[in-house]
C-alpha positions in Angstrom: 0.0 0.0 0.0 1.3 3.4 -1.0 2.2 6.0 1.6 -0.4 8.3 0.2 -3.0 5.7 1.3 -1.3 4.8 4.5 -1.5 8.4 5.7 -5.3 8.3 5.4 -5.6 5.6 8.1 -2.5 6.2 10.4 0.1 8.7 11.5 2.7 7.2 9.1 5.6 9.5 9.8 5.3 9.0 13.5 5.1 5.2 13.1 8.1 5.3 10.6 10.2 7.2 13.1 9.4 5.0 16.0 9.9 1.8 14.0 13.3 2.8 12.8 14.4 4.0 16.2 13.2 1.0 18.2 13.7 -2.0 15.8 16.1 -4.6 17.1 17.7 -4.9 13.6 20.3 -2.2 14.3 20.1 -2.2 18.1 23.8 -2.8 18.4 24.5 0.4 16.5 24.8 3.6 18.5 22.7 6.6 17.5 24.9 8.6 15.0 22.7 11.6 14.5 20.0 12.3 11.9 19.9 12.8 8.2 17.3 14.3 5.9 15.2 11.8 3.9 12.8 12.4 1.0 9.3 10.9 1.0 7.6 10.1 -2.2 4.0 9.2 -1.3 3.0 7.9 -4.7 6.0 5.7 -5.4 6.0 4.6 -1.8 9.6 5.3 -0.8 11.8 7.0 1.8 15.4 7.7 1.0 18.3 10.1 1.2 19.2 12.1 -1.9 22.6 10.4 -2.3 21.2 6.8 -2.6 22.2 5.3 -6.0 19.5 5.1 -8.7 20.0 1.3 -9.3 18.6 0.6 -5.8 15.2 1.8 -7.1 14.9 -0.7 -9.9 12.2 -2.7 -8.2 10.1 0.4 -8.1 10.8 1.1 -11.8 9.6 -2.4 -12.6 6.4 -2.0 -10.6 5.3 1.5 -11.4 6.4 1.6 -15.1 4.3 -1.4 -16.2 0.9 0.1 -17.0 -1.1 -2.0 -19.5 -2.1 1.2 -21.2 0.5 2.0 -23.9 0.2 5.8 -23.5 0.3 5.7 -19.7 3.3 3.4 -19.7 5.6 6.0 -21.3 4.4 8.8 -19.1 4.7 6.6 -15.9 8.2 5.4 -17.0 9.5 9.0 -17.4 7.9 10.1 -14.1 9.4 7.2 -12.2 12.9 7.6 -13.7 12.9 11.3 -12.9 11.4 10.8 -9.4 14.1 8.3 -8.4 17.0 10.2 -10.0 19.5 12.0 -7.8 19.0 15.2 -9.6 15.2 15.4 -9.3 14.5 13.2 -6.3 14.1 16.1 -3.9 12.0 18.0 -6.4 9.5 15.1 -6.9 9.3 14.3 -3.2 6.2 15.3 -1.3 7.9 16.0 2.0 11.2 15.6 4.0 11.8 14.0 7.3 14.7 13.7 9.7 15.5 10.1 10.5 18.4 8.2 12.0 21.6 8.2 9.9 21.9 4.5 10.5 19.5 3.9 7.5 21.0 6.4 5.1 22.3 3.7 2.8 19.0 1.9 2.6 15.9 2.4 0.4 12.8 2.2 2.7 9.4 1.2 1.3 6.1 1.7 3.2 3.8 -1.2 3.8 0.6 -2.3 5.6 2.1 -3.8 8.7 5.8 -3.8 7.9 8.5 -1.7 6.2 10.9 -3.1 3.6 14.5 -1.9 3.3 16.9 -2.5 0.3 20.6 -2.2 0.6 22.9 -0.6 -2.0 24.4 -4.0 -3.1 20.9 -5.4 -3.7 21.9 -8.8 -2.3 19.0 -8.9 0.2 16.2 -6.9 1.7 15.1 -6.4 5.3 11.6 -6.5 6.6 10.8 -4.6 9.8 7.6 -5.0 11.8 6.0 -1.5 12.2 5.8 -0.3 15.8 2.5 -1.1 17.3 1.6 -4.0 14.9 1.0 -7.6 16.1 4.1 -9.8 16.1 2.4 -12.6 14.0 3.2 -10.5 10.9 6.9 -11.5 11.4 6.6 -14.7 13.4 4.3 -16.5 11.0 6.3 -15.3 8.0 9.5 -16.8 9.5 7.8 -20.0 10.7 6.0 -20.9 7.5 9.2 -20.6 5.4 11.4 -22.4 7.9 9.0 -25.3 8.4 8.3 -25.9 4.7 10.3 -26.4 1.5 9.1 -23.3 -0.3 11.5 -22.9 -3.3 9.3 -20.4 -5.0 9.8 -17.6 -2.4 12.9 -15.6 -1.5 14.8 -17.6 1.1 15.2 -16.2 4.7 18.8 -15.4 5.4 18.6 -14.1 9.0 15.9 -12.9 11.4 15.2 -11.3 14.8 12.3 -10.7 17.0 10.8 -8.0 14.9 12.6 -8.3 11.5 13.9 -10.7 8.9 16.4 -10.6 6.0 15.6 -12.4 2.8 17.1 -12.9 -0.6 16.7 -10.1 -3.1 14.5 -10.9 -6.1 13.8 -8.4 -8.8 10.8 -9.2 -11.0 7.6 -7.8 -12.5 4.2 -8.6 -10.9 2.4 -11.0 -13.3 -0.7 -8.7 -13.2 1.5 -6.2 -15.1 2.1 -8.5 -18.0 0.3 -7.8 -21.3 0.0 -11.5 -22.4 -3.1 -12.9 -20.7 -2.3 -16.4 -21.8 1.1 -16.1 -20.1 -0.5 -14.8 -16.9 -2.8 -17.8 -16.9 0.0 -20.2 -17.5 2.1 -18.7 -14.7 -0.9 -18.7 -12.3 -1.7 -22.3 -12.8 2.0 -23.3 -12.6 2.7 -21.4 -9.3 -0.6 -22.6 -7.8 0.3 -26.2 -8.5 3.7 -25.8 -6.8 2.1 -23.9 -3.9 -0.7 -26.3 -3.3 1.5 -29.3 -3.3 4.3 -27.8 -1.2 2.2 -26.0 1.3 -1.6 -26.2 1.3 -2.0 -29.9 0.8 1.1 -31.1 2.6 0.1 -29.4 5.9 -3.6 -30.4 6.0 -4.9 -31.3 9.5 -8.5 -32.0 10.2 -10.1 -30.1 13.1 -13.4 -30.8 14.7 -15.9 -28.2 13.7 -16.3 -26.9 17.3 -12.5 -26.6 17.7 -12.2 -24.7 14.4 -15.0 -22.3 15.4 -13.5 -21.7 18.8 -10.0 -20.9 17.3 -11.6 -18.3 14.9 -13.9 -16.9 17.6 -11.1 -16.5 20.1 -8.8 -14.8 17.7 -11.4 -12.4 16.5 -12.5 -11.6 20.0 -8.9 -10.8 21.1 -8.4 -8.4 18.2 -11.7 -6.5 18.4 -11.7 -6.2 22.2 -8.2 -4.7 22.4 -8.5 -1.5 24.3 -5.8 0.2 22.2 -7.9 -0.2 19.1 -10.4 2.5 18.1 -13.5 1.0 16.5 -17.3 1.6 16.7 -19.2 -0.7 18.9 -21.9 -1.4 16.3 -19.2 -2.4 13.8 -17.8 -5.0 16.2 -21.3 -6.3 16.9 -22.0 -6.7 13.2 -18.7 -8.6 12.6 -19.4 -10.9 15.5 -23.0 -11.6 14.4 -21.9 -12.4 10.8 -19.3 -14.8 12.1 -21.9 -16.6 14.2 -24.3 -16.8 11.2 -21.5 -18.3 9.1 -20.6 -20.8 11.9 -24.2 -21.9 12.1 -24.2 -22.7 8.3 -21.2 -25.2 8.6 -22.5 -28.7 7.9 -19.2 -30.7 7.9 -17.9 -31.9 11.3 -14.3 -32.1 10.1 -12.6 -28.9 8.8 -9.4 -29.2 6.7 -6.9 -26.5 7.9 -3.4 -25.9 6.6 -0.7 -23.2 6.3 -1.7 -20.5 3.8 0.0 -17.4 2.4 -3.1 -15.3 3.0 -2.7 -12.8 0.2 -2.0 -15.1 -2.7 -2.8 -12.7 -5.5 -1.2 -11.9 -8.8 0.4 -8.7 -7.5 2.4 -10.8 -5.1 3.8 -13.1 -7.8 6.9 -11.7 -9.4 8.3 -13.1 -12.6 11.9 -12.6 -14.0 13.4 -14.8 -16.8 10.3 -17.0 -16.6 11.0 -17.8 -13.0 8.3 -16.9 -10.4 8.7 -15.9 -6.8 5.9 -15.3 -4.3 6.5 -12.4 -2.0 4.9 -10.7 1.0 4.2 -13.6 3.4 3.3 -11.3 6.2 -0.3 -12.6 6.4 0.6 -16.3 6.6 -1.5 -18.3 9.0 -3.3 -21.6 9.3 -6.7 -21.4 7.6 -9.1 -23.6 5.6 -6.8 -25.2 3.0 -8.5 -23.7 -0.1 -8.3 -20.1 1.0 -5.2 -19.3 -1.2 -6.9 -20.8 -4.2 -9.9 -18.7 -3.6 -7.8 -15.5 -3.4 -5.8 -16.3 -6.5 -8.6 -17.6 -8.8 -11.5 -15.7 -7.3 -9.6 -12.4 -7.8 -11.3 -10.7 -4.9 -8.2 -8.5 -4.2 -8.5 -7.2 -7.8 -11.8 -5.5 -7.2 -14.2 -8.3 -8.1 -17.4 -8.5 -6.1 -17.9 -11.4 -3.6 -20.4 -13.1 -5.9 -18.1 -12.8 -8.9 -15.2 -14.1 -6.9 -17.1 -17.2 -5.8 -18.1 -17.9 -9.4 -14.6 -17.4 -10.7 -13.3 -19.8 -8.0 -15.8 -22.5 -8.8 -15.0 -22.4 -12.5 -11.3 -22.5 -11.9 -11.4 -25.4 -9.4 -13.1 -27.6 -12.0 -9.7 -27.7 -13.8 -8.0 -29.3 -10.8 -8.8 -33.0 -10.4 -7.2 -33.0 -6.9 -9.5 -30.4 -5.5 -12.7 -31.4 -3.7 -16.1 -30.5 -5.1 -17.0 -26.9 -4.2 -20.2 -27.2 -2.2 -22.0 -24.7 0.1 -19.8 -25.8 3.0 -16.6 -24.9 1.2 -18.0 -21.5 0.2 -19.0 -20.9 3.9 -15.5 -21.7 5.1 -14.0 -19.4 2.5 -16.3 -16.5 3.7 -15.3 -17.2 7.3 -11.6 -17.0 6.3 -12.0 -13.9 4.3 -13.8 -12.1 7.1 -11.1 -13.4 9.5 -8.4 -12.1 7.2 -10.1 -8.8 6.9 -10.4 -8.3 10.6 -6.7 -9.0 11.0 -5.9 -6.5 8.3 -8.3 -3.7 9.3 -8.0 -3.7 13.1 -4.8 -2.1 14.4 -3.8 0.1 17.3 -2.0 2.3 14.7 -5.2 3.2 12.8 -7.2 6.3 13.4 -10.4 4.2 13.1 -10.5 0.4 12.7 -13.1 -1.9 11.1 -14.7 0.2 8.3 -13.6 -2.3 5.6 -14.8 -5.2 7.7 -18.2 -3.6 8.0 -18.4 -3.3 4.2 -17.4 -7.0 3.9 -20.0 -8.0 6.4 -22.6 -6.2 4.2 -21.3 -8.0 1.1 -21.4 -11.4 2.8 -25.0 -10.8 3.9 -26.0 -9.7 0.4 -24.4 -12.9 -1.0 -26.1 -15.1 1.5 -29.5 -13.5 1.0 -29.1 -13.2 -2.8 
Protein backbone atom coordinates (compact mmCIF):
# COMPACT_ATOMS: atom_id res chain seq x y z
CA UNK A 1 0.00 0.00 0.00
CA UNK A 2 1.34 3.41 -0.97
CA UNK A 3 2.24 6.00 1.65
CA UNK A 4 -0.44 8.33 0.23
CA UNK A 5 -3.05 5.75 1.27
CA UNK A 6 -1.33 4.77 4.52
CA UNK A 7 -1.51 8.40 5.70
CA UNK A 8 -5.29 8.34 5.44
CA UNK A 9 -5.55 5.63 8.09
CA UNK A 10 -2.53 6.20 10.36
CA UNK A 11 0.14 8.69 11.46
CA UNK A 12 2.66 7.19 9.07
CA UNK A 13 5.60 9.51 9.76
CA UNK A 14 5.32 8.95 13.52
CA UNK A 15 5.15 5.17 13.06
CA UNK A 16 8.07 5.29 10.61
CA UNK A 17 10.24 7.21 13.06
CA UNK A 18 9.35 4.96 16.01
CA UNK A 19 9.87 1.78 14.00
CA UNK A 20 13.33 2.75 12.80
CA UNK A 21 14.42 4.00 16.22
CA UNK A 22 13.22 0.95 18.19
CA UNK A 23 13.74 -1.99 15.82
CA UNK A 24 16.14 -4.64 17.06
CA UNK A 25 17.68 -4.86 13.56
CA UNK A 26 20.32 -2.23 14.34
CA UNK A 27 20.08 -2.19 18.11
CA UNK A 28 23.82 -2.77 18.41
CA UNK A 29 24.48 0.44 16.46
CA UNK A 30 24.76 3.61 18.49
CA UNK A 31 22.71 6.61 17.49
CA UNK A 32 24.86 8.55 15.01
CA UNK A 33 22.67 11.58 14.46
CA UNK A 34 19.95 12.32 11.94
CA UNK A 35 19.85 12.77 8.18
CA UNK A 36 17.29 14.33 5.87
CA UNK A 37 15.19 11.81 3.89
CA UNK A 38 12.82 12.39 0.95
CA UNK A 39 9.34 10.86 1.03
CA UNK A 40 7.59 10.10 -2.25
CA UNK A 41 4.03 9.19 -1.28
CA UNK A 42 2.98 7.89 -4.69
CA UNK A 43 6.04 5.74 -5.40
CA UNK A 44 6.00 4.62 -1.76
CA UNK A 45 9.63 5.27 -0.82
CA UNK A 46 11.76 7.04 1.76
CA UNK A 47 15.43 7.66 0.96
CA UNK A 48 18.31 10.09 1.20
CA UNK A 49 19.18 12.07 -1.88
CA UNK A 50 22.56 10.35 -2.26
CA UNK A 51 21.21 6.80 -2.62
CA UNK A 52 22.24 5.32 -6.04
CA UNK A 53 19.50 5.06 -8.66
CA UNK A 54 20.03 1.32 -9.27
CA UNK A 55 18.56 0.57 -5.82
CA UNK A 56 15.19 1.81 -7.10
CA UNK A 57 14.92 -0.72 -9.94
CA UNK A 58 12.21 -2.72 -8.19
CA UNK A 59 10.05 0.42 -8.10
CA UNK A 60 10.78 1.13 -11.75
CA UNK A 61 9.58 -2.39 -12.59
CA UNK A 62 6.38 -2.03 -10.59
CA UNK A 63 5.29 1.48 -11.42
CA UNK A 64 6.38 1.62 -15.07
CA UNK A 65 4.34 -1.38 -16.18
CA UNK A 66 0.95 0.07 -17.04
CA UNK A 67 -1.09 -2.02 -19.46
CA UNK A 68 -2.11 1.19 -21.24
CA UNK A 69 0.54 2.04 -23.87
CA UNK A 70 0.16 5.81 -23.51
CA UNK A 71 0.28 5.69 -19.70
CA UNK A 72 3.29 3.38 -19.75
CA UNK A 73 5.58 5.97 -21.34
CA UNK A 74 4.43 8.78 -19.05
CA UNK A 75 4.74 6.61 -15.94
CA UNK A 76 8.19 5.40 -16.97
CA UNK A 77 9.46 8.96 -17.38
CA UNK A 78 7.91 10.07 -14.08
CA UNK A 79 9.42 7.15 -12.16
CA UNK A 80 12.87 7.61 -13.73
CA UNK A 81 12.89 11.31 -12.89
CA UNK A 82 11.45 10.83 -9.38
CA UNK A 83 14.14 8.34 -8.36
CA UNK A 84 17.04 10.19 -10.00
CA UNK A 85 19.51 11.97 -7.76
CA UNK A 86 19.02 15.24 -9.61
CA UNK A 87 15.21 15.39 -9.33
CA UNK A 88 14.51 13.16 -6.30
CA UNK A 89 14.08 16.10 -3.93
CA UNK A 90 11.99 18.03 -6.44
CA UNK A 91 9.53 15.14 -6.91
CA UNK A 92 9.35 14.28 -3.21
CA UNK A 93 6.25 15.30 -1.28
CA UNK A 94 7.93 16.02 2.01
CA UNK A 95 11.18 15.61 3.95
CA UNK A 96 11.76 14.00 7.31
CA UNK A 97 14.68 13.72 9.71
CA UNK A 98 15.51 10.07 10.55
CA UNK A 99 18.42 8.16 12.02
CA UNK A 100 21.57 8.22 9.87
CA UNK A 101 21.88 4.45 10.47
CA UNK A 102 19.51 3.93 7.54
CA UNK A 103 20.96 6.42 5.06
CA UNK A 104 22.33 3.68 2.77
CA UNK A 105 18.99 1.87 2.57
CA UNK A 106 15.90 2.39 0.41
CA UNK A 107 12.83 2.24 2.66
CA UNK A 108 9.39 1.24 1.34
CA UNK A 109 6.10 1.70 3.18
CA UNK A 110 3.77 -1.22 3.85
CA UNK A 111 0.59 -2.35 5.57
CA UNK A 112 2.13 -3.78 8.72
CA UNK A 113 5.84 -3.76 7.88
CA UNK A 114 8.54 -1.68 6.24
CA UNK A 115 10.90 -3.09 3.61
CA UNK A 116 14.51 -1.92 3.29
CA UNK A 117 16.85 -2.51 0.35
CA UNK A 118 20.62 -2.17 0.61
CA UNK A 119 22.86 -0.60 -2.02
CA UNK A 120 24.36 -3.96 -3.05
CA UNK A 121 20.87 -5.45 -3.66
CA UNK A 122 21.91 -8.81 -2.28
CA UNK A 123 19.04 -8.94 0.20
CA UNK A 124 16.22 -6.93 1.68
CA UNK A 125 15.15 -6.40 5.29
CA UNK A 126 11.58 -6.48 6.58
CA UNK A 127 10.78 -4.57 9.79
CA UNK A 128 7.59 -4.96 11.80
CA UNK A 129 5.98 -1.54 12.20
CA UNK A 130 5.83 -0.27 15.75
CA UNK A 131 2.46 -1.14 17.30
CA UNK A 132 1.59 -4.01 14.94
CA UNK A 133 0.95 -7.60 16.09
CA UNK A 134 4.07 -9.77 16.06
CA UNK A 135 2.42 -12.55 14.02
CA UNK A 136 3.22 -10.49 10.90
CA UNK A 137 6.87 -11.45 11.43
CA UNK A 138 6.63 -14.68 13.44
CA UNK A 139 4.30 -16.49 11.04
CA UNK A 140 6.33 -15.34 8.04
CA UNK A 141 9.48 -16.84 9.51
CA UNK A 142 7.76 -20.01 10.73
CA UNK A 143 6.00 -20.90 7.49
CA UNK A 144 9.15 -20.60 5.41
CA UNK A 145 11.39 -22.38 7.90
CA UNK A 146 9.00 -25.31 8.36
CA UNK A 147 8.31 -25.87 4.66
CA UNK A 148 10.30 -26.41 1.49
CA UNK A 149 9.08 -23.32 -0.34
CA UNK A 150 11.48 -22.94 -3.26
CA UNK A 151 9.29 -20.38 -5.04
CA UNK A 152 9.82 -17.64 -2.45
CA UNK A 153 12.90 -15.61 -1.47
CA UNK A 154 14.84 -17.57 1.14
CA UNK A 155 15.16 -16.16 4.66
CA UNK A 156 18.82 -15.41 5.40
CA UNK A 157 18.57 -14.09 8.95
CA UNK A 158 15.93 -12.89 11.39
CA UNK A 159 15.25 -11.35 14.79
CA UNK A 160 12.27 -10.72 17.03
CA UNK A 161 10.80 -7.97 14.85
CA UNK A 162 12.63 -8.28 11.53
CA UNK A 163 13.85 -10.70 8.89
CA UNK A 164 16.35 -10.61 6.04
CA UNK A 165 15.55 -12.40 2.79
CA UNK A 166 17.08 -12.92 -0.64
CA UNK A 167 16.69 -10.09 -3.11
CA UNK A 168 14.48 -10.91 -6.09
CA UNK A 169 13.80 -8.42 -8.83
CA UNK A 170 10.79 -9.18 -11.01
CA UNK A 171 7.57 -7.81 -12.47
CA UNK A 172 4.18 -8.63 -10.88
CA UNK A 173 2.38 -10.99 -13.25
CA UNK A 174 -0.69 -8.74 -13.25
CA UNK A 175 1.48 -6.18 -15.08
CA UNK A 176 2.12 -8.54 -18.00
CA UNK A 177 0.31 -7.83 -21.26
CA UNK A 178 0.01 -11.45 -22.42
CA UNK A 179 -3.11 -12.87 -20.73
CA UNK A 180 -2.29 -16.42 -21.79
CA UNK A 181 1.12 -16.07 -20.12
CA UNK A 182 -0.50 -14.81 -16.92
CA UNK A 183 -2.84 -17.81 -16.90
CA UNK A 184 0.05 -20.21 -17.51
CA UNK A 185 2.11 -18.73 -14.68
CA UNK A 186 -0.86 -18.67 -12.30
CA UNK A 187 -1.66 -22.33 -12.80
CA UNK A 188 2.00 -23.30 -12.58
CA UNK A 189 2.70 -21.42 -9.34
CA UNK A 190 -0.57 -22.62 -7.79
CA UNK A 191 0.33 -26.24 -8.50
CA UNK A 192 3.68 -25.75 -6.77
CA UNK A 193 2.14 -23.85 -3.88
CA UNK A 194 -0.71 -26.26 -3.29
CA UNK A 195 1.54 -29.33 -3.29
CA UNK A 196 4.34 -27.78 -1.22
CA UNK A 197 2.19 -26.01 1.35
CA UNK A 198 -1.61 -26.16 1.28
CA UNK A 199 -2.03 -29.91 0.78
CA UNK A 200 1.10 -31.09 2.60
CA UNK A 201 0.12 -29.43 5.88
CA UNK A 202 -3.56 -30.40 6.03
CA UNK A 203 -4.87 -31.32 9.45
CA UNK A 204 -8.51 -32.02 10.21
CA UNK A 205 -10.10 -30.07 13.06
CA UNK A 206 -13.40 -30.83 14.72
CA UNK A 207 -15.92 -28.18 13.73
CA UNK A 208 -16.31 -26.87 17.26
CA UNK A 209 -12.52 -26.64 17.71
CA UNK A 210 -12.18 -24.71 14.44
CA UNK A 211 -15.00 -22.34 15.41
CA UNK A 212 -13.46 -21.72 18.83
CA UNK A 213 -10.05 -20.93 17.28
CA UNK A 214 -11.55 -18.34 14.95
CA UNK A 215 -13.90 -16.93 17.59
CA UNK A 216 -11.08 -16.54 20.14
CA UNK A 217 -8.76 -14.82 17.65
CA UNK A 218 -11.38 -12.35 16.48
CA UNK A 219 -12.51 -11.57 20.04
CA UNK A 220 -8.92 -10.85 21.13
CA UNK A 221 -8.45 -8.43 18.22
CA UNK A 222 -11.69 -6.47 18.39
CA UNK A 223 -11.68 -6.24 22.21
CA UNK A 224 -8.17 -4.74 22.36
CA UNK A 225 -8.52 -1.49 24.34
CA UNK A 226 -5.82 0.19 22.24
CA UNK A 227 -7.89 -0.22 19.08
CA UNK A 228 -10.41 2.47 18.15
CA UNK A 229 -13.54 1.02 16.54
CA UNK A 230 -17.28 1.62 16.65
CA UNK A 231 -19.22 -0.72 18.91
CA UNK A 232 -21.89 -1.36 16.28
CA UNK A 233 -19.23 -2.41 13.78
CA UNK A 234 -17.79 -4.95 16.20
CA UNK A 235 -21.28 -6.30 16.93
CA UNK A 236 -21.99 -6.67 13.20
CA UNK A 237 -18.73 -8.55 12.63
CA UNK A 238 -19.38 -10.95 15.48
CA UNK A 239 -22.98 -11.58 14.40
CA UNK A 240 -21.91 -12.37 10.82
CA UNK A 241 -19.30 -14.80 12.11
CA UNK A 242 -21.94 -16.55 14.22
CA UNK A 243 -24.29 -16.77 11.24
CA UNK A 244 -21.54 -18.33 9.12
CA UNK A 245 -20.60 -20.75 11.89
CA UNK A 246 -24.23 -21.90 12.06
CA UNK A 247 -24.16 -22.73 8.34
CA UNK A 248 -21.24 -25.16 8.59
CA UNK A 249 -22.45 -28.69 7.87
CA UNK A 250 -19.21 -30.69 7.93
CA UNK A 251 -17.90 -31.92 11.27
CA UNK A 252 -14.28 -32.05 10.09
CA UNK A 253 -12.56 -28.91 8.77
CA UNK A 254 -9.35 -29.16 6.72
CA UNK A 255 -6.89 -26.53 7.94
CA UNK A 256 -3.42 -25.86 6.56
CA UNK A 257 -0.70 -23.23 6.29
CA UNK A 258 -1.67 -20.49 3.82
CA UNK A 259 -0.04 -17.40 2.36
CA UNK A 260 -3.15 -15.33 3.01
CA UNK A 261 -2.73 -12.78 0.21
CA UNK A 262 -1.96 -15.12 -2.68
CA UNK A 263 -2.82 -12.69 -5.48
CA UNK A 264 -1.24 -11.85 -8.85
CA UNK A 265 0.40 -8.68 -7.51
CA UNK A 266 2.43 -10.80 -5.06
CA UNK A 267 3.76 -13.14 -7.76
CA UNK A 268 6.87 -11.68 -9.42
CA UNK A 269 8.35 -13.10 -12.62
CA UNK A 270 11.86 -12.64 -14.02
CA UNK A 271 13.37 -14.76 -16.81
CA UNK A 272 10.30 -17.01 -16.65
CA UNK A 273 10.98 -17.76 -12.96
CA UNK A 274 8.28 -16.86 -10.42
CA UNK A 275 8.73 -15.90 -6.79
CA UNK A 276 5.91 -15.32 -4.34
CA UNK A 277 6.54 -12.37 -2.02
CA UNK A 278 4.88 -10.70 1.01
CA UNK A 279 4.24 -13.62 3.36
CA UNK A 280 3.26 -11.34 6.25
CA UNK A 281 -0.35 -12.61 6.37
CA UNK A 282 0.63 -16.27 6.65
CA UNK A 283 -1.54 -18.30 8.99
CA UNK A 284 -3.33 -21.63 9.34
CA UNK A 285 -6.68 -21.43 7.57
CA UNK A 286 -9.12 -23.55 5.55
CA UNK A 287 -6.82 -25.16 3.03
CA UNK A 288 -8.48 -23.75 -0.13
CA UNK A 289 -8.28 -20.11 0.96
CA UNK A 290 -5.19 -19.29 -1.15
CA UNK A 291 -6.87 -20.85 -4.19
CA UNK A 292 -9.92 -18.65 -3.57
CA UNK A 293 -7.82 -15.46 -3.43
CA UNK A 294 -5.80 -16.27 -6.55
CA UNK A 295 -8.57 -17.55 -8.79
CA UNK A 296 -11.51 -15.67 -7.28
CA UNK A 297 -9.61 -12.39 -7.81
CA UNK A 298 -11.30 -10.72 -4.87
CA UNK A 299 -8.22 -8.51 -4.25
CA UNK A 300 -8.51 -7.23 -7.81
CA UNK A 301 -11.81 -5.50 -7.18
CA UNK A 302 -14.18 -8.32 -8.10
CA UNK A 303 -17.40 -8.54 -6.12
CA UNK A 304 -17.87 -11.37 -3.64
CA UNK A 305 -20.40 -13.07 -5.94
CA UNK A 306 -18.06 -12.77 -8.94
CA UNK A 307 -15.15 -14.11 -6.90
CA UNK A 308 -17.10 -17.17 -5.80
CA UNK A 309 -18.11 -17.93 -9.39
CA UNK A 310 -14.56 -17.40 -10.67
CA UNK A 311 -13.29 -19.75 -7.96
CA UNK A 312 -15.83 -22.46 -8.78
CA UNK A 313 -15.01 -22.36 -12.49
CA UNK A 314 -11.25 -22.48 -11.90
CA UNK A 315 -11.39 -25.35 -9.38
CA UNK A 316 -13.08 -27.56 -11.96
CA UNK A 317 -9.70 -27.66 -13.76
CA UNK A 318 -7.96 -29.34 -10.82
CA UNK A 319 -8.77 -33.03 -10.36
CA UNK A 320 -7.16 -33.04 -6.90
CA UNK A 321 -9.50 -30.36 -5.49
CA UNK A 322 -12.68 -31.44 -3.74
CA UNK A 323 -16.09 -30.46 -5.07
CA UNK A 324 -16.95 -26.87 -4.21
CA UNK A 325 -20.18 -27.16 -2.23
CA UNK A 326 -21.96 -24.73 0.10
CA UNK A 327 -19.82 -25.80 3.04
CA UNK A 328 -16.61 -24.92 1.17
CA UNK A 329 -18.02 -21.50 0.25
CA UNK A 330 -19.04 -20.87 3.87
CA UNK A 331 -15.52 -21.71 5.07
CA UNK A 332 -14.03 -19.35 2.49
CA UNK A 333 -16.33 -16.55 3.67
CA UNK A 334 -15.30 -17.18 7.27
CA UNK A 335 -11.62 -17.04 6.34
CA UNK A 336 -12.02 -13.90 4.26
CA UNK A 337 -13.77 -12.09 7.11
CA UNK A 338 -11.13 -13.39 9.52
CA UNK A 339 -8.36 -12.10 7.22
CA UNK A 340 -10.14 -8.78 6.88
CA UNK A 341 -10.45 -8.30 10.65
CA UNK A 342 -6.72 -8.98 11.04
CA UNK A 343 -5.93 -6.47 8.30
CA UNK A 344 -8.27 -3.65 9.26
CA UNK A 345 -8.02 -3.66 13.06
CA UNK A 346 -4.84 -2.11 14.42
CA UNK A 347 -3.83 0.12 17.32
CA UNK A 348 -2.03 2.26 14.70
CA UNK A 349 -5.21 3.16 12.80
CA UNK A 350 -7.22 6.32 13.42
CA UNK A 351 -10.35 4.16 13.13
CA UNK A 352 -10.51 0.38 12.66
CA UNK A 353 -13.08 -1.87 11.06
CA UNK A 354 -14.67 0.18 8.27
CA UNK A 355 -13.63 -2.28 5.56
CA UNK A 356 -14.75 -5.20 7.71
CA UNK A 357 -18.19 -3.61 8.00
CA UNK A 358 -18.37 -3.35 4.20
CA UNK A 359 -17.36 -6.99 3.87
CA UNK A 360 -20.05 -8.01 6.36
CA UNK A 361 -22.62 -6.23 4.18
CA UNK A 362 -21.28 -8.00 1.08
CA UNK A 363 -21.44 -11.39 2.82
CA UNK A 364 -25.03 -10.81 3.94
CA UNK A 365 -25.99 -9.71 0.42
CA UNK A 366 -24.36 -12.85 -0.98
CA UNK A 367 -26.12 -15.12 1.51
CA UNK A 368 -29.51 -13.50 0.97
CA UNK A 369 -29.10 -13.20 -2.78
